[in-house]
C-alpha positions, 0 to 999 in steps of 0.5 A, a space after each residue: 582465818 581464810 588463809 590457805 596453808 604455805 601460800 607464801 615463800 618460806 624465806 629460807 636459802 633453797 637447798 637441794 639433796 641427792 639420794 647419797 646425800 640424803 642416805 647420809 643423814 638417818 639419825 639414831 639408828 637401831 641397836 646393832 644396826 649396820 649404818 652409823 647414827 648421824 645428828 640429823 634424821 631426813 627423809 623425803 616425800 614428794 621430792 621435798 626433804 624433811 628434817 624429822 630429828 626433833 619431830 620423832 619424838 612427837 610422832 604419834 605412830 613412834 620412832 621405829 616406823 620413821 627410823 626404818 625409812 630413814 635418809 630414804 624417798 619415803 613417799 610410798 610408805 607415807 602415803 600408805 599410812 597418812 592423807 595429803 593434809 598431814 603433809 601440809 600441815 608440817 610442810 612449813 615446819 619441817 621442810 629443809 630442801 628438795 630432792 634432787 637426782 645427781 648432778 641435777 638440779 632442781 625446778 622449784 624457786 623456793 620451799 613452799 608448796 605450790 599456792 592452792 587457787 580456787 581450780 586448784 580445789 576441784 577434784 579430778 577424781 571420777 565423780 567426786 564432783 557435781 557435773 558442773 564442775 566436770 571438764 568436758 561435761 555440757 552444763 545443764 541449762 539451770 547452771 551459769 557462770 555465777 554458779 560455778 564461780 560462787 562455788 570454788 570461792 565458798 570451798 576456797 574460804 572452807 577449806 581455808 578454816 578447815 584446821 580450826 574447824 576440826 580442832 573445835 569439833 575435836 574438842 569439848 566445847 561449842 562453836 565460839 561465837 567469834 567463828 559464828 561471826 566471821 562466817 556472817 560476815 563472809 556471807 556463808 551464814 546468809 547462804 545456808 539461809 537462803 533465798 529468804 534472807 538475801 533481801 536483808 542480805 543485800 542491805 548488808 552488802 550494800 553497807 559494806 558488813 557482808 560479801 557473798 562467795 563469788 562476789 555474788 550480788 545477794 539480789 542474784 542469789 538463786 535456789 541453786 546457789 543454796 543448793 550448791 551452798 549446803 553442799 560444800 558446807 557439808 563437804 568441808 565442815 565437820 559434822 558437829 560444828 557444821 550442826 552448831 554453825 548452821 544446824 539449827 539456824 538454817 532450819 529456822 530463820 527462813 521461818 522467821 524471814 517468811 513467816 513473822 510479820 513484825 516491825 523487828 523482823 529484818 533486825 533479827 535476819 540481820 543479827 542471825 545471819 552476821 553471826 550476832 545471834 543464833 537460832 534454832 527449830 524447837 519442834 520435836 518433844 519425848 512424846 512427838 518426833 516425826 508426828 508433828 501433831 502430837 505436840 503438846 508444848 501448850 501456849 495459853 494467852 495470859 489474861 491481860 491478853 499480851 502474852 502467851 504462857 508457854 509450858 512444856 518440853 523440847 528435845 534433840 534441838 540442834 543448836 539449842 544450847 546457844 540460841 537466841 531465838 527458838 522458832 517453836 510448834 506450840 499447842 493453842 488449841 484443841 487436839 491435831 493439827 487444827 490447834 498448833 501454832 508457830 511462836 518465835 520465843 526470844 531468849 534476850 527478853 527478860 520476861 521470856 528467859 526467866 522461863 526458858 532453860 537449856 540442858 546439853 544432850 550427849 548425842 553420837 555427834 560431838 558437843 559442837 552440834 550443841 543439841 539440847 533439852 529445852 524447857 519452858 515453864 511458865 514461859 511469857 511471849 509477846 502475842 506479836 511473836 506469833 508467826 501466821 495466825 493462831 492454830 494454823 501453824 501446822 501449815 507454815 511448820 510443814 512448809 518449813 519441813 519441805 525446806 529442811 528436808 531439802 536442805 538435808 538432801 543437799 548436805 547429804 549429797 556433799 557428804 557423799 561425794 567426799 566420801 566416794 572421793 576418799 574411797 577411790 584415793 584409798 583404793 589407788 593408794 593402799 597395797 594388799 598382797 603385793 597389789 593395788 586395792 583398785 586391782 580387786 574386782 570386789 572393790 571395783 564392784 563396791 565402788 560401782 554400786 556408789 557411783 551408781 547410787 550417787 549419780 542417780 540421786 544427783 539426777 533426782 536432786 536437780 529435778 526437784 530442785 528445778 521444780 522448787 526454783 520454778 513453782 510458786 510456793 502454794 503450789 509446792 505445798 500441794 504438789 511437792 511435799 511427797 515428792 521431797 519426802 521420797 527424795 530424803 528417803 532415797 537420799 538417806 538409803 544412799 547414805 547408808 549404802 556409801 556409809 557401809 560400802 566406805 567402811 568395808 573398803 577402809 577396814 579398821 580406819 573407817 573406826 578411827 577418828 583421825 587419820 586416813 579414814 577420819 571421814 568415813 568414821 565420821 559419817 558411820 558414826 552419824 549418817 543416821 541423824 539425816 535418816 531420822 531428823 526432819 522426819 524419819 525414813 519410814 514416815 518420809 516413805 509413807 508421806 510421799 505414797 500418801 501424797 501420790 494417792 491424793 492425786 490417784 485417778 479414780 477411774 484407773 484400773 490395771 
């Protein structure tokens, strides 16, 4: 599952080809071509020789484009049309030798592509990585060696399973439970839920049931590891799969871990971080999105006093189709903030399941995100499943929102650095009117805007994260709510800029779901999710200013 492609020798006798020998293998030629046809069609890319004799019938771009470069070194033509992942995908199947100069020898020991070690996965493209990974950059005081080791091994895990996850993304189904469980056993699900679940994760690690990337002890996992985990997950996992695997869980399980005072809490946390069960956050309703105080889903005590009877509907619930546990905002009292409670609804309870149903919502995201309507119709929920106190749920929901907004920002940071990297690579490969795209001043200006916005945002993000890591929870509620709201606003506005500039740089490829612009297409189709979920941009900007006004000095004058 996590093995990197082409990490082992082929077990095939090494063959070398001179350019003259390569030119003898031109395959079936065009009608009335000057060159004679041959049995085999070979081309060379990056000094490797590939036999495309059978593959030409399967080539998505047709036969003609291959016949145009048959018997030649087609490295330049290949990279003008494909990204390197394509070569890695087909290398083992199609490679038959290496290209050498006349009378020369190959320095290669076998036909395998060089194995990608962890450090090899660190991009040397300018600004494609956070400062922690940049050579010759001084390390900020909050980073230590464990953070770098953690990030690199997590990236290696995720890159190793990228093809499988991309296949799920492009399919018409949800994320299979076995994939969820494999993500659990390698510790990635625990990392996505962060510090709040690490007590349980340490127990599981001691029992040999999971291992965190980099060999990190869960007790040593801090907010900076969580920041890196969310960046890497967003950078390497396709959007729909990412939401199906983690999008619902990472905004609901921390609330369960922190606010539910029940003997079964650790068992529930354990099941979810091992991928055996799934959870989601059920707040939004058709009539109450960012305005949580308008939630109308009602929870009324049963006459026996043992249950809440829940009636209502939730909408746009990420990962709701597969969820076992729903961290749910319900109204138990008067209108407004003071009548809200936070309730854990367990679909596995037979009594509860009778009154709970879900229906898929088709969105701009793929089906893998498992976005759902959630219907509660006389849904009986044990009173012990109340998180916090009755009618005091609004404060818990807001605390949970702070964490949700912060992790959305961390994920966006990972995505926009990937987009910046793709733009740099494309501009250095693409030729227009006989010149590299990078030679155009207008293109360099677009990259400059992107770099300036991303680097500024990185500083803001790390500043807020430092405060969160060093401020107690009560102070965070009072002081950081507005700052995190402004951070989310600025993060999603930056993502809008990056998506827009990347689309102009990639042109038609930015509208194509596969090929060299596939990452750009995914972002331009889905970037508004981050702008709206967890609180829309307008609400975030307003909240940030309103929170600032609470501390405005009454005697301040211009």
